mmCIF file of the protein (N, C-alpha, C, O) and its ligand, coordinates in Angstrom:
data_MODEL
# 
_entry.id   MODEL 
# 
loop_
_entity.id 
_entity.type 
_entity.pdbx_number_of_molecules 
1 polymer     1 
2 non-polymer 1 
# 
_entity_poly.entity_id                      1 
_entity_poly.type                           'polypeptide(L)' 
_entity_poly.nstd_linkage                   no 
_entity_poly.nstd_monomer                   no 
_entity_poly.pdbx_seq_one_letter_code       MKKLKDKELCKLVKDEALSESLEAFKELVTEPTHLCLKCGRVSNDKKRLCKPERLD 
_entity_poly.pdbx_seq_one_letter_code_can   MKKLKDKELCKLVKDEALSESLEAFKELVTEPTHLCLKCGRVSNDKKRLCKPERLD 
_entity_poly.pdbx_strand_id                 A 
# 
loop_
_entity_poly_seq.entity_id 
_entity_poly_seq.num 
_entity_poly_seq.mon_id 
_entity_poly_seq.hetero 
1 1  MET n 
1 2  LYS n 
1 3  LYS n 
1 4  LEU n 
1 5  LYS n 
1 6  ASP n 
1 7  LYS n 
1 8  GLU n 
1 9  LEU n 
1 10 CYS n 
1 11 LYS n 
1 12 LEU n 
1 13 VAL n 
1 14 LYS n 
1 15 ASP n 
1 16 GLU n 
1 17 ALA n 
1 18 LEU n 
1 19 SER n 
1 20 GLU n 
1 21 SER n 
1 22 LEU n 
1 23 GLU n 
1 24 ALA n 
1 25 PHE n 
1 26 LYS n 
1 27 GLU n 
1 28 LEU n 
1 29 VAL n 
1 30 THR n 
1 31 GLU n 
1 32 PRO n 
1 33 THR n 
1 34 HIS n 
1 35 LEU n 
1 36 CYS n 
1 37 LEU n 
1 38 LYS n 
1 39 CYS n 
1 40 GLY n 
1 41 ARG n 
1 42 VAL n 
1 43 SER n 
1 44 ASN n 
1 45 ASP n 
1 46 LYS n 
1 47 LYS n 
1 48 ARG n 
1 49 LEU n 
1 50 CYS n 
1 51 LYS n 
1 52 PRO n 
1 53 GLU n 
1 54 ARG n 
1 55 LEU n 
1 56 ASP n 
# 
loop_
_struct_asym.id 
_struct_asym.entity_id 
A 1 
B 2 
# 
loop_
_chem_comp.id 
_chem_comp.type 
_chem_comp.mon_nstd_flag 
ALA 'L-peptide linking' y 
ARG 'L-peptide linking' y 
ASN 'L-peptide linking' y 
ASP 'L-peptide linking' y 
CYS 'L-peptide linking' y 
GLU 'L-peptide linking' y 
GLY 'peptide linking'   y 
HIS 'L-peptide linking' y 
LEU 'L-peptide linking' y 
LYS 'L-peptide linking' y 
MET 'L-peptide linking' y 
PHE 'L-peptide linking' y 
PRO 'L-peptide linking' y 
SER 'L-peptide linking' y 
THR 'L-peptide linking' y 
VAL 'L-peptide linking' y 
ZN  non-polymer         . 
# 
_pdbx_entity_nonpoly.entity_id   2 
_pdbx_entity_nonpoly.name        ? 
_pdbx_entity_nonpoly.comp_id     ZN 
# 
_pdbx_nonpoly_scheme.asym_id         B 
_pdbx_nonpoly_scheme.entity_id       2 
_pdbx_nonpoly_scheme.mon_id          ZN 
_pdbx_nonpoly_scheme.ndb_seq_num     1 
_pdbx_nonpoly_scheme.pdb_seq_num     101 
_pdbx_nonpoly_scheme.auth_seq_num    101 
_pdbx_nonpoly_scheme.pdb_mon_id      ZN 
_pdbx_nonpoly_scheme.auth_mon_id     ZN 
_pdbx_nonpoly_scheme.pdb_strand_id   A 
_pdbx_nonpoly_scheme.pdb_ins_code    . 
# 
loop_
_atom_site.group_PDB 
_atom_site.id 
_atom_site.type_symbol 
_atom_site.label_atom_id 
_atom_site.label_alt_id 
_atom_site.label_comp_id 
_atom_site.label_asym_id 
_atom_site.label_entity_id 
_atom_site.label_seq_id 
_atom_site.pdbx_PDB_ins_code 
_atom_site.Cartn_x 
_atom_site.Cartn_y 
_atom_site.Cartn_z 
_atom_site.occupancy 
_atom_site.B_iso_or_equiv 
_atom_site.pdbx_formal_charge 
_atom_site.auth_seq_id 
_atom_site.auth_comp_id 
_atom_site.auth_asym_id 
_atom_site.auth_atom_id 
_atom_site.pdbx_PDB_model_num 
ATOM   1   N  N  . MET A 1 1  ? -179.508 147.544 103.570 1.00 0.00 ? 1   MET A N  1 
ATOM   2   C  CA . MET A 1 1  ? -178.946 147.392 105.058 1.00 0.00 ? 1   MET A CA 1 
ATOM   3   C  C  . MET A 1 1  ? -178.591 146.075 105.307 1.00 0.00 ? 1   MET A C  1 
ATOM   4   O  O  . MET A 1 1  ? -179.336 145.126 105.062 1.00 0.00 ? 1   MET A O  1 
ATOM   5   N  N  . LYS A 1 2  ? -177.613 145.992 105.727 1.00 0.00 ? 2   LYS A N  1 
ATOM   6   C  CA . LYS A 1 2  ? -177.067 144.643 106.067 1.00 0.00 ? 2   LYS A CA 1 
ATOM   7   C  C  . LYS A 1 2  ? -177.741 143.818 107.231 1.00 0.00 ? 2   LYS A C  1 
ATOM   8   O  O  . LYS A 1 2  ? -178.197 144.519 108.134 1.00 0.00 ? 2   LYS A O  1 
ATOM   9   N  N  . LYS A 1 3  ? -177.873 142.573 107.358 1.00 0.00 ? 3   LYS A N  1 
ATOM   10  C  CA . LYS A 1 3  ? -178.430 142.079 108.512 1.00 0.00 ? 3   LYS A CA 1 
ATOM   11  C  C  . LYS A 1 3  ? -177.261 141.733 109.490 1.00 0.00 ? 3   LYS A C  1 
ATOM   12  O  O  . LYS A 1 3  ? -176.110 141.502 109.120 1.00 0.00 ? 3   LYS A O  1 
ATOM   13  N  N  . LEU A 1 4  ? -177.719 141.724 110.853 1.00 0.00 ? 4   LEU A N  1 
ATOM   14  C  CA . LEU A 1 4  ? -176.805 141.526 111.795 1.00 0.00 ? 4   LEU A CA 1 
ATOM   15  C  C  . LEU A 1 4  ? -176.276 140.185 112.011 1.00 0.00 ? 4   LEU A C  1 
ATOM   16  O  O  . LEU A 1 4  ? -177.056 139.238 111.913 1.00 0.00 ? 4   LEU A O  1 
ATOM   17  N  N  . LYS A 1 5  ? -174.974 139.971 112.310 1.00 0.00 ? 5   LYS A N  1 
ATOM   18  C  CA . LYS A 1 5  ? -174.489 138.779 112.374 1.00 0.00 ? 5   LYS A CA 1 
ATOM   19  C  C  . LYS A 1 5  ? -174.776 138.150 113.772 1.00 0.00 ? 5   LYS A C  1 
ATOM   20  O  O  . LYS A 1 5  ? -175.000 138.964 114.667 1.00 0.00 ? 5   LYS A O  1 
ATOM   21  N  N  . ASP A 1 6  ? -174.801 136.957 114.067 1.00 0.00 ? 6   ASP A N  1 
ATOM   22  C  CA . ASP A 1 6  ? -175.144 136.369 115.168 1.00 0.00 ? 6   ASP A CA 1 
ATOM   23  C  C  . ASP A 1 6  ? -174.020 136.254 116.150 1.00 0.00 ? 6   ASP A C  1 
ATOM   24  O  O  . ASP A 1 6  ? -173.505 135.204 116.534 1.00 0.00 ? 6   ASP A O  1 
ATOM   25  N  N  . LYS A 1 7  ? -173.706 137.482 116.507 1.00 0.00 ? 7   LYS A N  1 
ATOM   26  C  CA . LYS A 1 7  ? -172.587 137.831 117.489 1.00 0.00 ? 7   LYS A CA 1 
ATOM   27  C  C  . LYS A 1 7  ? -172.838 138.865 118.642 1.00 0.00 ? 7   LYS A C  1 
ATOM   28  O  O  . LYS A 1 7  ? -173.891 139.498 118.557 1.00 0.00 ? 7   LYS A O  1 
ATOM   29  N  N  . GLU A 1 8  ? -172.070 139.106 119.640 1.00 0.00 ? 8   GLU A N  1 
ATOM   30  C  CA . GLU A 1 8  ? -172.313 140.025 120.538 1.00 0.00 ? 8   GLU A CA 1 
ATOM   31  C  C  . GLU A 1 8  ? -172.486 141.325 119.987 1.00 0.00 ? 8   GLU A C  1 
ATOM   32  O  O  . GLU A 1 8  ? -171.950 141.551 118.902 1.00 0.00 ? 8   GLU A O  1 
ATOM   33  N  N  . LEU A 1 9  ? -173.170 142.252 120.570 1.00 0.00 ? 9   LEU A N  1 
ATOM   34  C  CA . LEU A 1 9  ? -173.045 143.646 120.137 1.00 0.00 ? 9   LEU A CA 1 
ATOM   35  C  C  . LEU A 1 9  ? -171.659 144.205 120.296 1.00 0.00 ? 9   LEU A C  1 
ATOM   36  O  O  . LEU A 1 9  ? -171.156 145.041 119.546 1.00 0.00 ? 9   LEU A O  1 
ATOM   37  N  N  . CYS A 1 10 ? -171.017 143.587 121.487 1.00 0.00 ? 10  CYS A N  1 
ATOM   38  C  CA . CYS A 1 10 ? -169.704 144.451 121.851 1.00 0.00 ? 10  CYS A CA 1 
ATOM   39  C  C  . CYS A 1 10 ? -168.872 143.863 120.786 1.00 0.00 ? 10  CYS A C  1 
ATOM   40  O  O  . CYS A 1 10 ? -168.049 144.707 120.432 1.00 0.00 ? 10  CYS A O  1 
ATOM   41  N  N  . LYS A 1 11 ? -168.763 142.877 120.201 1.00 0.00 ? 11  LYS A N  1 
ATOM   42  C  CA . LYS A 1 11 ? -167.915 142.495 119.002 1.00 0.00 ? 11  LYS A CA 1 
ATOM   43  C  C  . LYS A 1 11 ? -168.371 143.066 117.631 1.00 0.00 ? 11  LYS A C  1 
ATOM   44  O  O  . LYS A 1 11 ? -167.548 143.442 116.797 1.00 0.00 ? 11  LYS A O  1 
ATOM   45  N  N  . LEU A 1 12 ? -169.580 143.111 117.448 1.00 0.00 ? 12  LEU A N  1 
ATOM   46  C  CA . LEU A 1 12 ? -170.149 143.622 116.250 1.00 0.00 ? 12  LEU A CA 1 
ATOM   47  C  C  . LEU A 1 12 ? -169.887 145.112 116.142 1.00 0.00 ? 12  LEU A C  1 
ATOM   48  O  O  . LEU A 1 12 ? -169.921 145.538 114.988 1.00 0.00 ? 12  LEU A O  1 
ATOM   49  N  N  . VAL A 1 13 ? -169.649 145.942 117.043 1.00 0.00 ? 13  VAL A N  1 
ATOM   50  C  CA . VAL A 1 13 ? -169.455 147.350 116.982 1.00 0.00 ? 13  VAL A CA 1 
ATOM   51  C  C  . VAL A 1 13 ? -167.979 147.414 116.319 1.00 0.00 ? 13  VAL A C  1 
ATOM   52  O  O  . VAL A 1 13 ? -167.764 148.307 115.499 1.00 0.00 ? 13  VAL A O  1 
ATOM   53  N  N  . LYS A 1 14 ? -167.019 146.547 116.629 1.00 0.00 ? 14  LYS A N  1 
ATOM   54  C  CA . LYS A 1 14 ? -165.691 146.641 116.244 1.00 0.00 ? 14  LYS A CA 1 
ATOM   55  C  C  . LYS A 1 14 ? -165.672 146.135 114.704 1.00 0.00 ? 14  LYS A C  1 
ATOM   56  O  O  . LYS A 1 14 ? -164.660 146.348 114.036 1.00 0.00 ? 14  LYS A O  1 
ATOM   57  N  N  . ASP A 1 15 ? -166.736 145.496 114.164 1.00 0.00 ? 15  ASP A N  1 
ATOM   58  C  CA . ASP A 1 15 ? -166.804 145.297 112.898 1.00 0.00 ? 15  ASP A CA 1 
ATOM   59  C  C  . ASP A 1 15 ? -167.609 146.263 111.989 1.00 0.00 ? 15  ASP A C  1 
ATOM   60  O  O  . ASP A 1 15 ? -167.910 146.021 110.820 1.00 0.00 ? 15  ASP A O  1 
ATOM   61  N  N  . GLU A 1 16 ? -167.918 147.387 112.677 1.00 0.00 ? 16  GLU A N  1 
ATOM   62  C  CA . GLU A 1 16 ? -168.677 148.647 111.845 1.00 0.00 ? 16  GLU A CA 1 
ATOM   63  C  C  . GLU A 1 16 ? -170.040 148.024 111.891 1.00 0.00 ? 16  GLU A C  1 
ATOM   64  O  O  . GLU A 1 16 ? -170.773 148.729 111.197 1.00 0.00 ? 16  GLU A O  1 
ATOM   65  N  N  . ALA A 1 17 ? -170.686 147.051 112.383 1.00 0.00 ? 17  ALA A N  1 
ATOM   66  C  CA . ALA A 1 17 ? -172.071 146.720 112.180 1.00 0.00 ? 17  ALA A CA 1 
ATOM   67  C  C  . ALA A 1 17 ? -172.863 147.703 112.809 1.00 0.00 ? 17  ALA A C  1 
ATOM   68  O  O  . ALA A 1 17 ? -174.068 147.582 112.590 1.00 0.00 ? 17  ALA A O  1 
ATOM   69  N  N  . LEU A 1 18 ? -172.487 148.738 113.602 1.00 0.00 ? 18  LEU A N  1 
ATOM   70  C  CA . LEU A 1 18 ? -173.440 149.553 114.123 1.00 0.00 ? 18  LEU A CA 1 
ATOM   71  C  C  . LEU A 1 18 ? -173.981 150.359 112.971 1.00 0.00 ? 18  LEU A C  1 
ATOM   72  O  O  . LEU A 1 18 ? -175.195 150.453 112.788 1.00 0.00 ? 18  LEU A O  1 
ATOM   73  N  N  . SER A 1 19 ? -172.952 151.033 112.069 1.00 0.00 ? 19  SER A N  1 
ATOM   74  C  CA . SER A 1 19 ? -173.328 151.852 110.861 1.00 0.00 ? 19  SER A CA 1 
ATOM   75  C  C  . SER A 1 19 ? -173.958 150.987 109.741 1.00 0.00 ? 19  SER A C  1 
ATOM   76  O  O  . SER A 1 19 ? -174.822 151.380 108.956 1.00 0.00 ? 19  SER A O  1 
ATOM   77  N  N  . GLU A 1 20 ? -173.452 149.859 109.775 1.00 0.00 ? 20  GLU A N  1 
ATOM   78  C  CA . GLU A 1 20 ? -173.939 149.021 108.557 1.00 0.00 ? 20  GLU A CA 1 
ATOM   79  C  C  . GLU A 1 20 ? -175.301 148.337 108.617 1.00 0.00 ? 20  GLU A C  1 
ATOM   80  O  O  . GLU A 1 20 ? -175.890 147.957 107.605 1.00 0.00 ? 20  GLU A O  1 
ATOM   81  N  N  . SER A 1 21 ? -175.803 148.189 109.949 1.00 0.00 ? 21  SER A N  1 
ATOM   82  C  CA . SER A 1 21 ? -177.020 147.356 110.231 1.00 0.00 ? 21  SER A CA 1 
ATOM   83  C  C  . SER A 1 21 ? -177.684 148.361 111.400 1.00 0.00 ? 21  SER A C  1 
ATOM   84  O  O  . SER A 1 21 ? -178.031 147.835 112.458 1.00 0.00 ? 21  SER A O  1 
ATOM   85  N  N  . LEU A 1 22 ? -177.832 149.562 111.244 1.00 0.00 ? 22  LEU A N  1 
ATOM   86  C  CA . LEU A 1 22 ? -178.294 150.582 112.252 1.00 0.00 ? 22  LEU A CA 1 
ATOM   87  C  C  . LEU A 1 22 ? -179.698 150.105 112.757 1.00 0.00 ? 22  LEU A C  1 
ATOM   88  O  O  . LEU A 1 22 ? -179.895 149.899 113.955 1.00 0.00 ? 22  LEU A O  1 
ATOM   89  N  N  . GLU A 1 23 ? -180.541 149.958 111.928 1.00 0.00 ? 23  GLU A N  1 
ATOM   90  C  CA . GLU A 1 23 ? -181.897 149.557 112.410 1.00 0.00 ? 23  GLU A CA 1 
ATOM   91  C  C  . GLU A 1 23 ? -182.023 148.323 113.176 1.00 0.00 ? 23  GLU A C  1 
ATOM   92  O  O  . GLU A 1 23 ? -182.797 148.296 114.133 1.00 0.00 ? 23  GLU A O  1 
ATOM   93  N  N  . ALA A 1 24 ? -181.284 147.217 112.824 1.00 0.00 ? 24  ALA A N  1 
ATOM   94  C  CA . ALA A 1 24 ? -181.088 145.835 113.532 1.00 0.00 ? 24  ALA A CA 1 
ATOM   95  C  C  . ALA A 1 24 ? -180.687 146.131 114.752 1.00 0.00 ? 24  ALA A C  1 
ATOM   96  O  O  . ALA A 1 24 ? -181.082 145.572 115.775 1.00 0.00 ? 24  ALA A O  1 
ATOM   97  N  N  . PHE A 1 25 ? -179.700 147.227 114.668 1.00 0.00 ? 25  PHE A N  1 
ATOM   98  C  CA . PHE A 1 25 ? -178.890 147.404 116.138 1.00 0.00 ? 25  PHE A CA 1 
ATOM   99  C  C  . PHE A 1 25 ? -179.897 148.260 117.028 1.00 0.00 ? 25  PHE A C  1 
ATOM   100 O  O  . PHE A 1 25 ? -179.907 148.160 118.255 1.00 0.00 ? 25  PHE A O  1 
ATOM   101 N  N  . LYS A 1 26 ? -180.553 148.919 116.478 1.00 0.00 ? 26  LYS A N  1 
ATOM   102 C  CA . LYS A 1 26 ? -181.585 149.932 117.288 1.00 0.00 ? 26  LYS A CA 1 
ATOM   103 C  C  . LYS A 1 26 ? -182.511 148.973 117.968 1.00 0.00 ? 26  LYS A C  1 
ATOM   104 O  O  . LYS A 1 26 ? -182.803 149.143 119.152 1.00 0.00 ? 26  LYS A O  1 
ATOM   105 N  N  . GLU A 1 27 ? -183.023 147.892 117.214 1.00 0.00 ? 27  GLU A N  1 
ATOM   106 C  CA . GLU A 1 27 ? -184.017 147.113 117.999 1.00 0.00 ? 27  GLU A CA 1 
ATOM   107 C  C  . GLU A 1 27 ? -183.405 146.087 119.325 1.00 0.00 ? 27  GLU A C  1 
ATOM   108 O  O  . GLU A 1 27 ? -184.097 145.675 120.256 1.00 0.00 ? 27  GLU A O  1 
ATOM   109 N  N  . LEU A 1 28 ? -182.073 145.841 119.138 1.00 0.00 ? 28  LEU A N  1 
ATOM   110 C  CA . LEU A 1 28 ? -181.405 145.243 120.085 1.00 0.00 ? 28  LEU A CA 1 
ATOM   111 C  C  . LEU A 1 28 ? -181.255 145.945 121.443 1.00 0.00 ? 28  LEU A C  1 
ATOM   112 O  O  . LEU A 1 28 ? -181.135 145.332 122.503 1.00 0.00 ? 28  LEU A O  1 
ATOM   113 N  N  . VAL A 1 29 ? -181.272 147.248 121.327 1.00 0.00 ? 29  VAL A N  1 
ATOM   114 C  CA . VAL A 1 29 ? -180.799 148.063 122.312 1.00 0.00 ? 29  VAL A CA 1 
ATOM   115 C  C  . VAL A 1 29 ? -182.208 148.955 122.884 1.00 0.00 ? 29  VAL A C  1 
ATOM   116 O  O  . VAL A 1 29 ? -182.143 149.774 123.801 1.00 0.00 ? 29  VAL A O  1 
ATOM   117 N  N  . THR A 1 30 ? -183.240 148.668 122.272 1.00 0.00 ? 30  THR A N  1 
ATOM   118 C  CA . THR A 1 30 ? -184.515 149.459 122.760 1.00 0.00 ? 30  THR A CA 1 
ATOM   119 C  C  . THR A 1 30 ? -185.078 148.618 123.924 1.00 0.00 ? 30  THR A C  1 
ATOM   120 O  O  . THR A 1 30 ? -185.240 147.403 123.805 1.00 0.00 ? 30  THR A O  1 
ATOM   121 N  N  . GLU A 1 31 ? -185.361 149.273 125.015 1.00 0.00 ? 31  GLU A N  1 
ATOM   122 C  CA . GLU A 1 31 ? -185.907 148.833 126.221 1.00 0.00 ? 31  GLU A CA 1 
ATOM   123 C  C  . GLU A 1 31 ? -184.889 147.620 126.652 1.00 0.00 ? 31  GLU A C  1 
ATOM   124 O  O  . GLU A 1 31 ? -185.290 146.456 126.646 1.00 0.00 ? 31  GLU A O  1 
ATOM   125 N  N  . PRO A 1 32 ? -183.632 147.940 127.003 1.00 0.00 ? 32  PRO A N  1 
ATOM   126 C  CA . PRO A 1 32 ? -182.650 147.095 127.534 1.00 0.00 ? 32  PRO A CA 1 
ATOM   127 C  C  . PRO A 1 32 ? -182.990 146.060 128.746 1.00 0.00 ? 32  PRO A C  1 
ATOM   128 O  O  . PRO A 1 32 ? -183.563 146.555 129.718 1.00 0.00 ? 32  PRO A O  1 
ATOM   129 N  N  . THR A 1 33 ? -182.757 144.979 128.769 1.00 0.00 ? 33  THR A N  1 
ATOM   130 C  CA . THR A 1 33 ? -182.907 144.197 129.834 1.00 0.00 ? 33  THR A CA 1 
ATOM   131 C  C  . THR A 1 33 ? -181.550 143.803 130.809 1.00 0.00 ? 33  THR A C  1 
ATOM   132 O  O  . THR A 1 33 ? -181.418 143.497 131.995 1.00 0.00 ? 33  THR A O  1 
ATOM   133 N  N  . HIS A 1 34 ? -180.759 143.953 129.829 1.00 0.00 ? 34  HIS A N  1 
ATOM   134 C  CA . HIS A 1 34 ? -179.154 143.624 130.384 1.00 0.00 ? 34  HIS A CA 1 
ATOM   135 C  C  . HIS A 1 34 ? -178.167 144.511 129.950 1.00 0.00 ? 34  HIS A C  1 
ATOM   136 O  O  . HIS A 1 34 ? -178.252 145.102 128.873 1.00 0.00 ? 34  HIS A O  1 
ATOM   137 N  N  . LEU A 1 35 ? -177.035 144.663 130.893 1.00 0.00 ? 35  LEU A N  1 
ATOM   138 C  CA . LEU A 1 35 ? -176.042 145.516 130.728 1.00 0.00 ? 35  LEU A CA 1 
ATOM   139 C  C  . LEU A 1 35 ? -174.742 144.648 130.754 1.00 0.00 ? 35  LEU A C  1 
ATOM   140 O  O  . LEU A 1 35 ? -174.558 143.697 131.515 1.00 0.00 ? 35  LEU A O  1 
ATOM   141 N  N  . CYS A 1 36 ? -173.818 145.140 129.757 1.00 0.00 ? 36  CYS A N  1 
ATOM   142 C  CA . CYS A 1 36 ? -172.485 144.339 129.614 1.00 0.00 ? 36  CYS A CA 1 
ATOM   143 C  C  . CYS A 1 36 ? -171.634 144.842 130.628 1.00 0.00 ? 36  CYS A C  1 
ATOM   144 O  O  . CYS A 1 36 ? -171.373 146.045 130.658 1.00 0.00 ? 36  CYS A O  1 
ATOM   145 N  N  . LEU A 1 37 ? -171.083 143.899 131.625 1.00 0.00 ? 37  LEU A N  1 
ATOM   146 C  CA . LEU A 1 37 ? -170.158 144.582 132.697 1.00 0.00 ? 37  LEU A CA 1 
ATOM   147 C  C  . LEU A 1 37 ? -168.640 144.886 132.124 1.00 0.00 ? 37  LEU A C  1 
ATOM   148 O  O  . LEU A 1 37 ? -167.769 145.551 132.685 1.00 0.00 ? 37  LEU A O  1 
ATOM   149 N  N  . LYS A 1 38 ? -168.572 144.237 130.893 1.00 0.00 ? 38  LYS A N  1 
ATOM   150 C  CA . LYS A 1 38 ? -167.138 144.494 130.444 1.00 0.00 ? 38  LYS A CA 1 
ATOM   151 C  C  . LYS A 1 38 ? -167.162 145.881 129.757 1.00 0.00 ? 38  LYS A C  1 
ATOM   152 O  O  . LYS A 1 38 ? -166.372 146.756 130.112 1.00 0.00 ? 38  LYS A O  1 
ATOM   153 N  N  . CYS A 1 39 ? -168.188 146.107 128.641 1.00 0.00 ? 39  CYS A N  1 
ATOM   154 C  CA . CYS A 1 39 ? -168.211 147.088 127.900 1.00 0.00 ? 39  CYS A CA 1 
ATOM   155 C  C  . CYS A 1 39 ? -169.228 148.223 128.259 1.00 0.00 ? 39  CYS A C  1 
ATOM   156 O  O  . CYS A 1 39 ? -169.122 149.280 127.636 1.00 0.00 ? 39  CYS A O  1 
ATOM   157 N  N  . GLY A 1 40 ? -170.049 148.117 129.058 1.00 0.00 ? 40  GLY A N  1 
ATOM   158 C  CA . GLY A 1 40 ? -171.196 149.043 129.302 1.00 0.00 ? 40  GLY A CA 1 
ATOM   159 C  C  . GLY A 1 40 ? -172.176 149.079 128.462 1.00 0.00 ? 40  GLY A C  1 
ATOM   160 O  O  . GLY A 1 40 ? -173.047 149.918 128.689 1.00 0.00 ? 40  GLY A O  1 
ATOM   161 N  N  . ARG A 1 41 ? -172.293 148.380 127.515 1.00 0.00 ? 41  ARG A N  1 
ATOM   162 C  CA . ARG A 1 41 ? -173.306 148.272 126.534 1.00 0.00 ? 41  ARG A CA 1 
ATOM   163 C  C  . ARG A 1 41 ? -174.539 147.683 127.186 1.00 0.00 ? 41  ARG A C  1 
ATOM   164 O  O  . ARG A 1 41 ? -174.421 146.984 128.192 1.00 0.00 ? 41  ARG A O  1 
ATOM   165 N  N  . VAL A 1 42 ? -175.769 147.956 126.622 1.00 0.00 ? 42  VAL A N  1 
ATOM   166 C  CA . VAL A 1 42 ? -177.169 147.472 127.022 1.00 0.00 ? 42  VAL A CA 1 
ATOM   167 C  C  . VAL A 1 42 ? -177.959 146.910 125.803 1.00 0.00 ? 42  VAL A C  1 
ATOM   168 O  O  . VAL A 1 42 ? -178.040 147.515 124.734 1.00 0.00 ? 42  VAL A O  1 
ATOM   169 N  N  . SER A 1 43 ? -178.468 145.840 126.022 1.00 0.00 ? 43  SER A N  1 
ATOM   170 C  CA . SER A 1 43 ? -179.356 145.150 124.921 1.00 0.00 ? 43  SER A CA 1 
ATOM   171 C  C  . SER A 1 43 ? -180.397 144.426 125.903 1.00 0.00 ? 43  SER A C  1 
ATOM   172 O  O  . SER A 1 43 ? -180.277 144.223 127.111 1.00 0.00 ? 43  SER A O  1 
ATOM   173 N  N  . ASN A 1 44 ? -181.551 144.063 124.964 1.00 0.00 ? 44  ASN A N  1 
ATOM   174 C  CA . ASN A 1 44 ? -182.976 143.398 125.265 1.00 0.00 ? 44  ASN A CA 1 
ATOM   175 C  C  . ASN A 1 44 ? -182.544 141.975 125.064 1.00 0.00 ? 44  ASN A C  1 
ATOM   176 O  O  . ASN A 1 44 ? -183.435 141.164 125.317 1.00 0.00 ? 44  ASN A O  1 
ATOM   177 N  N  . ASP A 1 45 ? -181.509 141.517 124.711 1.00 0.00 ? 45  ASP A N  1 
ATOM   178 C  CA . ASP A 1 45 ? -181.067 140.274 124.535 1.00 0.00 ? 45  ASP A CA 1 
ATOM   179 C  C  . ASP A 1 45 ? -179.816 139.790 125.002 1.00 0.00 ? 45  ASP A C  1 
ATOM   180 O  O  . ASP A 1 45 ? -178.777 140.149 124.449 1.00 0.00 ? 45  ASP A O  1 
ATOM   181 N  N  . LYS A 1 46 ? -179.816 138.928 126.071 1.00 0.00 ? 46  LYS A N  1 
ATOM   182 C  CA . LYS A 1 46 ? -178.381 138.793 126.923 1.00 0.00 ? 46  LYS A CA 1 
ATOM   183 C  C  . LYS A 1 46 ? -177.538 138.081 125.937 1.00 0.00 ? 46  LYS A C  1 
ATOM   184 O  O  . LYS A 1 46 ? -176.361 138.439 125.892 1.00 0.00 ? 46  LYS A O  1 
ATOM   185 N  N  . LYS A 1 47 ? -177.852 137.310 125.284 1.00 0.00 ? 47  LYS A N  1 
ATOM   186 C  CA . LYS A 1 47 ? -176.993 136.688 124.423 1.00 0.00 ? 47  LYS A CA 1 
ATOM   187 C  C  . LYS A 1 47 ? -176.190 137.457 123.444 1.00 0.00 ? 47  LYS A C  1 
ATOM   188 O  O  . LYS A 1 47 ? -175.385 136.913 122.687 1.00 0.00 ? 47  LYS A O  1 
ATOM   189 N  N  . ARG A 1 48 ? -176.417 138.699 123.469 1.00 0.00 ? 48  ARG A N  1 
ATOM   190 C  CA . ARG A 1 48 ? -175.830 139.739 122.603 1.00 0.00 ? 48  ARG A CA 1 
ATOM   191 C  C  . ARG A 1 48 ? -174.793 140.554 123.443 1.00 0.00 ? 48  ARG A C  1 
ATOM   192 O  O  . ARG A 1 48 ? -174.140 141.453 122.912 1.00 0.00 ? 48  ARG A O  1 
ATOM   193 N  N  . LEU A 1 49 ? -174.672 140.273 124.572 1.00 0.00 ? 49  LEU A N  1 
ATOM   194 C  CA . LEU A 1 49 ? -173.786 140.788 125.311 1.00 0.00 ? 49  LEU A CA 1 
ATOM   195 C  C  . LEU A 1 49 ? -172.499 139.983 125.762 1.00 0.00 ? 49  LEU A C  1 
ATOM   196 O  O  . LEU A 1 49 ? -172.745 138.824 126.095 1.00 0.00 ? 49  LEU A O  1 
ATOM   197 N  N  . CYS A 1 50 ? -171.364 140.319 125.826 1.00 0.00 ? 50  CYS A N  1 
ATOM   198 C  CA . CYS A 1 50 ? -170.065 139.362 126.353 1.00 0.00 ? 50  CYS A CA 1 
ATOM   199 C  C  . CYS A 1 50 ? -170.364 138.969 127.797 1.00 0.00 ? 50  CYS A C  1 
ATOM   200 O  O  . CYS A 1 50 ? -170.388 137.815 128.225 1.00 0.00 ? 50  CYS A O  1 
ATOM   201 N  N  . LYS A 1 51 ? -170.580 140.039 128.458 1.00 0.00 ? 51  LYS A N  1 
ATOM   202 C  CA . LYS A 1 51 ? -170.660 139.802 130.176 1.00 0.00 ? 51  LYS A CA 1 
ATOM   203 C  C  . LYS A 1 51 ? -171.823 140.282 130.706 1.00 0.00 ? 51  LYS A C  1 
ATOM   204 O  O  . LYS A 1 51 ? -171.786 141.241 131.478 1.00 0.00 ? 51  LYS A O  1 
ATOM   205 N  N  . PRO A 1 52 ? -172.931 139.713 130.380 1.00 0.00 ? 52  PRO A N  1 
ATOM   206 C  CA . PRO A 1 52 ? -174.421 140.360 130.803 1.00 0.00 ? 52  PRO A CA 1 
ATOM   207 C  C  . PRO A 1 52 ? -174.826 140.208 132.043 1.00 0.00 ? 52  PRO A C  1 
ATOM   208 O  O  . PRO A 1 52 ? -174.762 139.078 132.528 1.00 0.00 ? 52  PRO A O  1 
ATOM   209 N  N  . GLU A 1 53 ? -175.285 141.207 132.760 1.00 0.00 ? 53  GLU A N  1 
ATOM   210 C  CA . GLU A 1 53 ? -175.726 141.464 133.829 1.00 0.00 ? 53  GLU A CA 1 
ATOM   211 C  C  . GLU A 1 53 ? -177.248 141.843 133.949 1.00 0.00 ? 53  GLU A C  1 
ATOM   212 O  O  . GLU A 1 53 ? -177.589 142.843 133.317 1.00 0.00 ? 53  GLU A O  1 
ATOM   213 N  N  . ARG A 1 54 ? -177.971 141.342 134.496 1.00 0.00 ? 54  ARG A N  1 
ATOM   214 C  CA . ARG A 1 54 ? -179.538 141.787 134.471 1.00 0.00 ? 54  ARG A CA 1 
ATOM   215 C  C  . ARG A 1 54 ? -179.764 143.104 134.990 1.00 0.00 ? 54  ARG A C  1 
ATOM   216 O  O  . ARG A 1 54 ? -179.319 143.357 136.109 1.00 0.00 ? 54  ARG A O  1 
ATOM   217 N  N  . LEU A 1 55 ? -180.408 144.011 134.325 1.00 0.00 ? 55  LEU A N  1 
ATOM   218 C  CA . LEU A 1 55 ? -180.852 145.401 134.928 1.00 0.00 ? 55  LEU A CA 1 
ATOM   219 C  C  . LEU A 1 55 ? -182.094 145.265 135.799 1.00 0.00 ? 55  LEU A C  1 
ATOM   220 O  O  . LEU A 1 55 ? -183.045 144.585 135.412 1.00 0.00 ? 55  LEU A O  1 
ATOM   221 N  N  . ASP A 1 56 ? -182.102 145.911 136.989 1.00 0.00 ? 56  ASP A N  1 
ATOM   222 C  CA . ASP A 1 56 ? -183.284 145.673 137.763 1.00 0.00 ? 56  ASP A CA 1 
ATOM   223 C  C  . ASP A 1 56 ? -184.346 146.697 137.208 1.00 0.00 ? 56  ASP A C  1 
ATOM   224 O  O  . ASP A 1 56 ? -185.480 146.730 137.686 1.00 0.00 ? 56  ASP A O  1 
HETATM 225 ZN ZN . ZN  B 2 .  ? -169.324 143.264 126.173 1.00 0.00 2 101 ZN  A ZN 1 
# 
């Protein structure tokens, strides 16, 4: 299993990182704290989203 690059999930998905680093990806979307306003993705690390908005 490859390690995730230090980029936004939004971009990583296009590089097929989701299938290549599924376990690392799962950790970033478990119990999400932020939502990406541009892509609709969620993550527990706002640095991993291109347009993060805090979830209430
Ligand atoms: Zn995004």
